[in-house]
PDB file of N, CA, C and O in Angstrom:
ATOM      1  N   UNK A   1      -2.371  -8.032   6.449  1.00  0.00           N
ATOM      2  CA  UNK A   1      -2.223  -7.546   7.789  1.00  0.00           C
ATOM      3  C   UNK A   1      -1.131  -8.284   8.555  1.00  0.00           C
ATOM      4  O   UNK A   1      -0.615  -7.769   9.547  1.00  0.00           O
ATOM      5  N   UNK A   2      -0.777  -9.479   8.108  1.00  0.00           N
ATOM      6  CA  UNK A   2       0.250 -10.234   8.825  1.00  0.00           C
ATOM      7  C   UNK A   2       1.602  -9.518   8.780  1.00  0.00           C
ATOM      8  O   UNK A   2       2.373  -9.593   9.736  1.00  0.00           O
ATOM      9  N   UNK A   3       1.891  -8.828   7.680  1.00  0.00           N
ATOM     10  CA  UNK A   3       3.146  -8.075   7.580  1.00  0.00           C
ATOM     11  C   UNK A   3       3.178  -6.962   8.624  1.00  0.00           C
ATOM     12  O   UNK A   3       4.203  -6.734   9.268  1.00  0.00           O
ATOM     13  N   UNK A   4       2.065  -6.282   8.784  1.00  0.00           N
ATOM     14  CA  UNK A   4       1.981  -5.195   9.764  1.00  0.00           C
ATOM     15  C   UNK A   4       2.130  -5.750  11.174  1.00  0.00           C
ATOM     16  O   UNK A   4       2.821  -5.167  12.010  1.00  0.00           O
ATOM     17  N   UNK A   5       1.481  -6.876  11.432  1.00  0.00           N
ATOM     18  CA  UNK A   5       1.576  -7.488  12.756  1.00  0.00           C
ATOM     19  C   UNK A   5       3.020  -7.869  13.082  1.00  0.00           C
ATOM     20  O   UNK A   5       3.487  -7.633  14.197  1.00  0.00           O
ATOM     21  N   UNK A   6       3.722  -8.453  12.122  1.00  0.00           N
ATOM     22  CA  UNK A   6       5.120  -8.830  12.347  1.00  0.00           C
ATOM     23  C   UNK A   6       5.991  -7.613  12.656  1.00  0.00           C
ATOM     24  O   UNK A   6       6.863  -7.671  13.523  1.00  0.00           O
ATOM     25  N   UNK A   7       5.749  -6.512  11.943  1.00  0.00           N
ATOM     26  CA  UNK A   7       6.544  -5.303  12.189  1.00  0.00           C
ATOM     27  C   UNK A   7       6.259  -4.739  13.574  1.00  0.00           C
ATOM     28  O   UNK A   7       7.181  -4.303  14.264  1.00  0.00           O
ATOM     29  N   UNK A   8       5.001  -4.742  13.988  1.00  0.00           N
ATOM     30  CA  UNK A   8       4.663  -4.249  15.324  1.00  0.00           C
ATOM     31  C   UNK A   8       5.302  -5.114  16.405  1.00  0.00           C
ATOM     32  O   UNK A   8       5.738  -4.600  17.435  1.00  0.00           O
ATOM     33  N   UNK A   9       5.358  -6.415  16.176  1.00  0.00           N
ATOM     34  CA  UNK A   9       6.018  -7.307  17.133  1.00  0.00           C
ATOM     35  C   UNK A   9       7.504  -6.977  17.220  1.00  0.00           C
ATOM     36  O   UNK A   9       8.073  -6.968  18.312  1.00  0.00           O
ATOM     37  N   UNK A  10       8.139  -6.704  16.077  1.00  0.00           N
ATOM     38  CA  UNK A  10       9.559  -6.328  16.075  1.00  0.00           C
ATOM     39  C   UNK A  10       9.799  -5.032  16.845  1.00  0.00           C
ATOM     40  O   UNK A  10      10.801  -4.894  17.547  1.00  0.00           O
ATOM     41  N   UNK A  11       8.874  -4.085  16.709  1.00  0.00           N
ATOM     42  CA  UNK A  11       9.016  -2.811  17.404  1.00  0.00           C
ATOM     43  C   UNK A  11       8.651  -2.921  18.879  1.00  0.00           C
ATOM     44  O   UNK A  11       8.890  -1.983  19.639  1.00  0.00           O
ATOM     45  N   UNK A  12       8.080  -4.040  19.299  1.00  0.00           N
ATOM     46  CA  UNK A  12       7.612  -4.219  20.670  1.00  0.00           C
ATOM     47  C   UNK A  12       8.684  -4.006  21.709  1.00  0.00           C
ATOM     48  O   UNK A  12       8.399  -3.459  22.774  1.00  0.00           O
ATOM     49  N   UNK A  13       9.922  -4.424  21.436  1.00  0.00           N
ATOM     50  CA  UNK A  13      10.978  -4.257  22.431  1.00  0.00           C
ATOM     51  C   UNK A  13      11.294  -2.782  22.676  1.00  0.00           C
ATOM     52  O   UNK A  13      11.665  -2.411  23.790  1.00  0.00           O
ATOM     53  N   UNK A  14      11.154  -1.940  21.660  1.00  0.00           N
ATOM     54  CA  UNK A  14      11.338  -0.497  21.863  1.00  0.00           C
ATOM     55  C   UNK A  14      10.240   0.056  22.765  1.00  0.00           C
ATOM     56  O   UNK A  14      10.499   0.885  23.638  1.00  0.00           O
ATOM     57  N   UNK A  15       9.025  -0.405  22.547  1.00  0.00           N
ATOM     58  CA  UNK A  15       7.889   0.046  23.341  1.00  0.00           C
ATOM     59  C   UNK A  15       8.071  -0.371  24.800  1.00  0.00           C
ATOM     60  O   UNK A  15       7.810   0.415  25.710  1.00  0.00           O
ATOM     61  N   UNK A  16       8.516  -1.606  25.019  1.00  0.00           N
ATOM     62  CA  UNK A  16       8.747  -2.092  26.383  1.00  0.00           C
ATOM     63  C   UNK A  16       9.905  -1.353  27.049  1.00  0.00           C
ATOM     64  O   UNK A  16       9.962  -1.270  28.276  1.00  0.00           O
ATOM     65  N   UNK A  17      10.823  -0.819  26.255  1.00  0.00           N
ATOM     66  CA  UNK A  17      11.962  -0.076  26.800  1.00  0.00           C
ATOM     67  C   UNK A  17      11.591   1.366  27.140  1.00  0.00           C
ATOM     68  O   UNK A  17      12.458   2.147  27.531  1.00  0.00           O
ATOM     69  N   UNK A  18      10.321   1.728  26.999  1.00  0.00           N
ATOM     70  CA  UNK A  18       9.871   3.064  27.361  1.00  0.00           C
ATOM     71  C   UNK A  18       9.801   4.035  26.201  1.00  0.00           C
ATOM     72  O   UNK A  18       9.491   5.210  26.398  1.00  0.00           O
ATOM     73  N   UNK A  19      10.082   3.570  24.999  1.00  0.00           N
ATOM     74  CA  UNK A  19       9.998   4.442  23.827  1.00  0.00           C
ATOM     75  C   UNK A  19       8.535   4.601  23.425  1.00  0.00           C
ATOM     76  O   UNK A  19       7.696   3.745  23.709  1.00  0.00           O
ATOM     77  N   UNK A  20       8.257   5.699  22.767  1.00  0.00           N
ATOM     78  CA  UNK A  20       6.907   5.921  22.245  1.00  0.00           C
ATOM     79  C   UNK A  20       6.808   5.354  20.842  1.00  0.00           C
ATOM     80  O   UNK A  20       7.775   5.357  20.081  1.00  0.00           O
ATOM     81  N   UNK A  21       5.646   4.878  20.522  1.00  0.00           N
ATOM     82  CA  UNK A  21       5.406   4.320  19.195  1.00  0.00           C
ATOM     83  C   UNK A  21       4.274   5.094  18.538  1.00  0.00           C
ATOM     84  O   UNK A  21       3.164   5.172  19.065  1.00  0.00           O
ATOM     85  N   UNK A  22       4.576   5.657  17.388  1.00  0.00           N
ATOM     86  CA  UNK A  22       3.550   6.367  16.621  1.00  0.00           C
ATOM     87  C   UNK A  22       3.495   5.731  15.242  1.00  0.00           C
ATOM     88  O   UNK A  22       4.512   5.604  14.560  1.00  0.00           O
ATOM     89  N   UNK A  23       2.309   5.338  14.845  1.00  0.00           N
ATOM     90  CA  UNK A  23       2.123   4.701  13.546  1.00  0.00           C
ATOM     91  C   UNK A  23       1.095   5.514  12.776  1.00  0.00           C
ATOM     92  O   UNK A  23      -0.028   5.705  13.244  1.00  0.00           O
ATOM     93  N   UNK A  24       1.475   5.992  11.599  1.00  0.00           N
ATOM     94  CA  UNK A  24       0.553   6.701  10.710  1.00  0.00           C
ATOM     95  C   UNK A  24       0.233   5.773   9.549  1.00  0.00           C
ATOM     96  O   UNK A  24       1.137   5.299   8.861  1.00  0.00           O
ATOM     97  N   UNK A  25      -1.031   5.517   9.332  1.00  0.00           N
ATOM     98  CA  UNK A  25      -1.471   4.648   8.243  1.00  0.00           C
ATOM     99  C   UNK A  25      -2.269   5.455   7.238  1.00  0.00           C
ATOM    100  O   UNK A  25      -2.996   6.381   7.599  1.00  0.00           O
ATOM    101  N   UNK A  26      -2.126   5.096   5.988  1.00  0.00           N
ATOM    102  CA  UNK A  26      -2.989   5.676   4.961  1.00  0.00           C
ATOM    103  C   UNK A  26      -3.424   4.550   4.039  1.00  0.00           C
ATOM    104  O   UNK A  26      -2.672   3.604   3.800  1.00  0.00           O
ATOM    105  N   UNK A  27      -4.623   4.655   3.532  1.00  0.00           N
ATOM    106  CA  UNK A  27      -5.192   3.647   2.658  1.00  0.00           C
ATOM    107  C   UNK A  27      -5.566   4.291   1.334  1.00  0.00           C
ATOM    108  O   UNK A  27      -6.145   5.377   1.305  1.00  0.00           O
ATOM    109  N   UNK A  28      -5.240   3.629   0.256  1.00  0.00           N
ATOM    110  CA  UNK A  28      -5.661   4.067  -1.071  1.00  0.00           C
ATOM    111  C   UNK A  28      -6.827   3.184  -1.487  1.00  0.00           C
ATOM    112  O   UNK A  28      -6.643   2.013  -1.820  1.00  0.00           O
ATOM    113  N   UNK A  29      -8.027   3.752  -1.465  1.00  0.00           N
ATOM    114  CA  UNK A  29      -9.231   3.006  -1.796  1.00  0.00           C
ATOM    115  C   UNK A  29      -9.461   3.069  -3.294  1.00  0.00           C
ATOM    116  O   UNK A  29      -9.493   4.151  -3.880  1.00  0.00           O
ATOM    117  N   UNK A  30      -9.618   1.916  -3.907  1.00  0.00           N
ATOM    118  CA  UNK A  30      -9.926   1.835  -5.330  1.00  0.00           C
ATOM    119  C   UNK A  30     -11.243   1.097  -5.458  1.00  0.00           C
ATOM    120  O   UNK A  30     -11.363  -0.053  -5.035  1.00  0.00           O
ATOM    121  N   UNK A  31     -12.229   1.755  -6.040  1.00  0.00           N
ATOM    122  CA  UNK A  31     -13.538   1.145  -6.229  1.00  0.00           C
ATOM    123  C   UNK A  31     -13.462   0.180  -7.402  1.00  0.00           C
ATOM    124  O   UNK A  31     -13.336   0.604  -8.551  1.00  0.00           O
ATOM    125  N   UNK A  32     -13.536  -1.100  -7.121  1.00  0.00           N
ATOM    126  CA  UNK A  32     -13.402  -2.131  -8.147  1.00  0.00           C
ATOM    127  C   UNK A  32     -14.618  -2.192  -9.068  1.00  0.00           C
ATOM    128  O   UNK A  32     -14.548  -2.798 -10.137  1.00  0.00           O
ATOM    129  N   UNK A  33     -15.725  -1.579  -8.672  1.00  0.00           N
ATOM    130  CA  UNK A  33     -16.922  -1.634  -9.506  1.00  0.00           C
ATOM    131  C   UNK A  33     -16.907  -0.603 -10.630  1.00  0.00           C
ATOM    132  O   UNK A  33     -17.727  -0.686 -11.545  1.00  0.00           O
ATOM    133  N   UNK A  34     -15.989   0.373 -10.583  1.00  0.00           N
ATOM    134  CA  UNK A  34     -15.916   1.388 -11.636  1.00  0.00           C
ATOM    135  C   UNK A  34     -15.207   0.828 -12.863  1.00  0.00           C
ATOM    136  O   UNK A  34     -14.198   0.135 -12.738  1.00  0.00           O
ATOM    137  N   UNK A  35     -15.729   1.123 -14.035  1.00  0.00           N
ATOM    138  CA  UNK A  35     -15.123   0.700 -15.288  1.00  0.00           C
ATOM    139  C   UNK A  35     -14.080   1.730 -15.709  1.00  0.00           C
ATOM    140  O   UNK A  35     -14.272   2.923 -15.473  1.00  0.00           O
ATOM    141  N   UNK A  36     -12.980   1.297 -16.327  1.00  0.00           N
ATOM    142  CA  UNK A  36     -12.016   2.272 -16.848  1.00  0.00           C
ATOM    143  C   UNK A  36     -12.657   3.112 -17.946  1.00  0.00           C
ATOM    144  O   UNK A  36     -13.543   2.638 -18.656  1.00  0.00           O
ATOM    145  N   UNK A  37     -12.210   4.363 -18.087  1.00  0.00           N
ATOM    146  CA  UNK A  37     -12.821   5.256 -19.066  1.00  0.00           C
ATOM    147  C   UNK A  37     -12.529   4.827 -20.490  1.00  0.00           C
ATOM    148  O   UNK A  37     -13.350   5.059 -21.378  1.00  0.00           O
ATOM    149  N   UNK A  38     -11.377   4.204 -20.735  1.00  0.00           N
ATOM    150  CA  UNK A  38     -11.030   3.746 -22.072  1.00  0.00           C
ATOM    151  C   UNK A  38     -10.530   2.304 -21.979  1.00  0.00           C
ATOM    152  O   UNK A  38      -9.327   2.080 -21.847  1.00  0.00           O
ATOM    153  N   UNK A  39     -11.436   1.323 -22.047  1.00  0.00           N
ATOM    154  CA  UNK A  39     -11.039  -0.068 -21.853  1.00  0.00           C
ATOM    155  C   UNK A  39     -10.069  -0.584 -22.914  1.00  0.00           C
ATOM    156  O   UNK A  39      -9.394  -1.584 -22.672  1.00  0.00           O
ATOM    157  N   UNK A  40      -9.971   0.059 -24.078  1.00  0.00           N
ATOM    158  CA  UNK A  40      -9.055  -0.396 -25.124  1.00  0.00           C
ATOM    159  C   UNK A  40      -7.604  -0.225 -24.694  1.00  0.00           C
ATOM    160  O   UNK A  40      -6.742  -0.995 -25.117  1.00  0.00           O
ATOM    161  N   UNK A  41      -7.322   0.772 -23.858  1.00  0.00           N
ATOM    162  CA  UNK A  41      -5.957   1.019 -23.401  1.00  0.00           C
ATOM    163  C   UNK A  41      -5.654   0.347 -22.069  1.00  0.00           C
ATOM    164  O   UNK A  41      -4.580   0.554 -21.504  1.00  0.00           O
ATOM    165  N   UNK A  42      -6.570  -0.439 -21.571  1.00  0.00           N
ATOM    166  CA  UNK A  42      -6.369  -1.087 -20.279  1.00  0.00           C
ATOM    167  C   UNK A  42      -5.174  -2.032 -20.346  1.00  0.00           C
ATOM    168  O   UNK A  42      -5.108  -2.894 -21.222  1.00  0.00           O
ATOM    169  N   UNK A  43      -4.244  -1.871 -19.434  1.00  0.00           N
ATOM    170  CA  UNK A  43      -3.064  -2.707 -19.392  1.00  0.00           C
ATOM    171  C   UNK A  43      -1.936  -2.217 -20.271  1.00  0.00           C
ATOM    172  O   UNK A  43      -0.845  -2.785 -20.231  1.00  0.00           O
ATOM    173  N   UNK A  44      -2.160  -1.184 -21.063  1.00  0.00           N
ATOM    174  CA  UNK A  44      -1.124  -0.635 -21.922  1.00  0.00           C
ATOM    175  C   UNK A  44      -0.330   0.376 -21.111  1.00  0.00           C
ATOM    176  O   UNK A  44      -0.747   1.526 -20.975  1.00  0.00           O
ATOM    177  N   UNK A  45       0.814  -0.043 -20.567  1.00  0.00           N
ATOM    178  CA  UNK A  45       1.577   0.820 -19.679  1.00  0.00           C
ATOM    179  C   UNK A  45       2.718   1.520 -20.387  1.00  0.00           C
ATOM    180  O   UNK A  45       3.385   2.359 -19.781  1.00  0.00           O
ATOM    181  N   UNK A  46       2.965   1.209 -21.634  1.00  0.00           N
ATOM    182  CA  UNK A  46       4.074   1.830 -22.362  1.00  0.00           C
ATOM    183  C   UNK A  46       3.535   2.863 -23.340  1.00  0.00           C
ATOM    184  O   UNK A  46       2.418   2.748 -23.845  1.00  0.00           O
ATOM    185  N   UNK A  47       4.343   3.857 -23.588  1.00  0.00           N
ATOM    186  CA  UNK A  47       3.966   4.874 -24.556  1.00  0.00           C
ATOM    187  C   UNK A  47       4.091   4.354 -25.973  1.00  0.00           C
ATOM    188  O   UNK A  47       4.615   3.262 -26.189  1.00  0.00           O
ATOM    189  N   UNK A  48       3.623   5.112 -26.928  1.00  0.00           N
ATOM    190  CA  UNK A  48       3.636   4.681 -28.325  1.00  0.00           C
ATOM    191  C   UNK A  48       5.042   4.615 -28.903  1.00  0.00           C
ATOM    192  O   UNK A  48       5.249   3.956 -29.922  1.00  0.00           O
ATOM    193  N   UNK A  49       6.017   5.280 -28.280  1.00  0.00           N
ATOM    194  CA  UNK A  49       7.372   5.281 -28.821  1.00  0.00           C
ATOM    195  C   UNK A  49       8.227   4.150 -28.248  1.00  0.00           C
ATOM    196  O   UNK A  49       9.386   4.000 -28.638  1.00  0.00           O
ATOM    197  N   UNK A  50       7.682   3.361 -27.342  1.00  0.00           N
ATOM    198  CA  UNK A  50       8.452   2.268 -26.739  1.00  0.00           C
ATOM    199  C   UNK A  50       8.697   1.168 -27.759  1.00  0.00           C
ATOM    200  O   UNK A  50       7.855   0.905 -28.617  1.00  0.00           O
ATOM    201  N   UNK A  51       9.860   0.527 -27.660  1.00  0.00           N
ATOM    202  CA  UNK A  51      10.183  -0.560 -28.598  1.00  0.00           C
ATOM    203  C   UNK A  51      10.043  -1.901 -27.948  1.00  0.00           C
ATOM    204  O   UNK A  51      10.275  -2.925 -28.590  1.00  0.00           O
TER     205      UNK A  51
END
């Protein structure tokens, strides 16, 4: 959250100058309690043809 706070502080001068500020946030929720469907391939990010 500190990164977001710093950016909002940087944008603060625009807000004080009468500009409007609109911030759209989205969150990608990942349930850490779910097990991967195929644990043998976990961490395998390359295809079979990679060298």
